[in-house]
C-alpha positions, 0 to 999 in steps of 0.5 A: 448483525443486522443490516442498517441498509434500506430494502432492497440494498440489504438484499443485495448478495456479497461475493468473492471477486476472481480475476475476471472482475479486473474491469469491473473493479477498475471502472469502480475505482475511476467511478470514485475519481481513483486511477483505473490501476488495472496493474494492482487491481490484477495483484489484488486480486490474486494475492488477496481475497476481495468481495463485492456487491453487484448492481442490480441493475446489471451496471457493474459493481456497487461495492468492493472490498479486498482482504489481504492475509498474512496467516492468523496473526493479521490481515489487511483491508484494502480498496473499500470502495462504493460507487458514486449513485450508491453513496451515503446509503450503508453500503460500505458499512455493510460490506465492511461487516460482512468482512469483518465477520468473514474474517472471525478473530484475526486483527485487521489493519488498514489506511484510512482516510479521513472520510472514511476514518469515522466509520471504521470507528464506529466499527471499532477500529483505533488509530495507531499510526500515520502515513504520508503521500509524498508525489511529483518528479524526483530530483536529488537535493543539489541537482537542478529543479531540487529545493535541497541546494543546502541539504545532504543528498544522502549517502549514495555514493561511497562507502556504505551499502550497494545498491543493484537490481534484484535477481530470482537468487535474491528472493529467499533473503527478500523475504527474510528480510521483510518478515523481520521488518513486518513481523510476519510472513508475506512470502505469497505476496512477495513472490508476485514482486518480480512480476508486479514491479517495473524495477526492484532494487536490493541494497548489500552490504557484505554480502548481507541483504539490508534492503529492498524497495520497488517501483510499480505503476500507477497511472502515469506515475510510478509508486515505490513500495514496498520499501524496507531498509536497515535505516533511513540512509539505505532507504534513500539509496534505493530511492535514488536507484528507483528514481534514477530508472524513471522519468513518470512522477514518483510517489511513496506513502511514507510512515510518518514516524520517519521525519528524515525521509520525508523531509529528504523526499520534499528536498528532492521536490516531491510534494507531501500530499493526502494523509492516512491514518493507520487503524486496527481491529483487534488488541494485539499490538501490530507485529514487526520493526516499525523502524525498517518499514518506510513504506508499504507496497500499496495502502491497500496490502500494508 
């Protein structure tokens, strides 16, 4: 497809990025007003396929985009960033077209900001859902600092699943549970989770794994994700356990259909932030069971 970029931008080659590009990628995040998140970039550059455009003046990267593949059924797109000095010149469209061509007929999914959504619609993506970000210091309802004096904190004690730190022996069961919820095998990503996350929890009921969640560092906060559970009560137990392990602010990008969990997060002191639109390119319906998917690892990976 011909590029709409003005020359010489249309001649800038798109190349594969590697771990050696971690610092330039983080620099570009900072340029766009995002946290540097070198920790997350390290995961993306190893678990995904990253593309970039070098600045012809030798000033780092013009643009980046990361594709995380889950086989022939789905790939997710994230971290589409363009340096501010090259904004509104068609660079994002140019790079996205190259990425779409490179992925062939594989259905694609992404989380779009309100600013990015028009471009993705122009490229053929359709809205299929929404995610709501919440962030702040977590305080269980009823505790000082919370706003949920009249809100039940959820079944975090008593009868129900037991939440404990994950061990290496839990990984196969986590991968099986995740495949049922996500609809595809994410082993390549999840095997990196124990080293990536600061804290990893599993929920167990009668010897069966019924949920898992990770807490990973992002700038001065901790992000919750993935959050996979058989029901909302189990998701709450996992979050409470993770919150007890950190004194940093927490954030999560929650599937907006999980209204009960979002209301509970707000009662626990986390404020609603930006919402993103889940978009898809391809005619096949999204796989998996959304009722068990509460939050992605990151909006960059799905």
